[in-house]
Residue, then its C-alpha position, 0 to 999 in steps of 0.5 A: m635050866l629054865t634059870k639059864r634061859i631066863i638069865v640069857i634073855a635078861i642079858a640079851l634084853l639088857l644088851t638090846a636096850t643099851g644098843f637103843a639108848r647108844q643109838s638114840a643118844r647118837s641120833d639126839e647128838g646128830a639132831h643137835v649138830q644139824a640144828l647148829d649147822n642150820s643156825w650157820n645158815r641164818a648167821l650167814e644170811t644176817k651177817d651175825t658174826a657173833a653167832l658164827n664166832l660161837l659155832l666155829a673153832d678157833n682153828f676152823v678151816s674153810v675150803d671155798i668152791d674156788g679151791s681157796m683156803q681160810t682160817k676162822s679170822e679170814f672167813m669172819a672178816d669176809i663176812k663182815a665185809p660191806t661188799y658181802q651182801p647175802s640174801k639166801a643161805v639155805t640147806e636143801h638137804s643134809t645127812v649127820n653121822v656121829y662118831g663119838d665126839s665128832a660129826v660129819v654133815v653132808g649136804v647140798f646148800r643154796s646161797q645168793g647174794v651180792d659179793k664185791g659188786k658181782t651177784y652170785k646164786n650158787r647150788e653147792r655140795f658141802v662137808d662140814t666137820w664138828v667136834k665136841m670140845n669141852g661139851t660144846w660142838k664146834c665146826v672145825a672144817a668146812v669144804t664146799v664144791l660148786i654143783p654146776p647148773k645142768 
């Protein structure tokens, strides 16, 4: 009887430890994806298209605050344009949920600068979807919605 209890306790401890290990791995992956998402901000501020190229999947799709859609090449062309001069790209806060080889980052983002001669200062809600491809996290989709000033 005592042996049965010891076996049951050992199995329970093993299952608990496995659950914690899985949760820790998900947490580590989430932190990694969040760091990549924040790297995107720095790449935008500095117009670092080489970094963006590494972060965005080839089939990346962006839905902007005006409802327009862009492919990766269109998005990159806009970033490269001399008329686009960002001065600030900062995530106020975000959360990451990891689902196996996929992750969703939801947060609030502030941006400002000049685009096509017009000054902008935006606060936006965003949803970025990341997928782990061949061991590397890539953003496959981004949606932003303008948060109107109060």
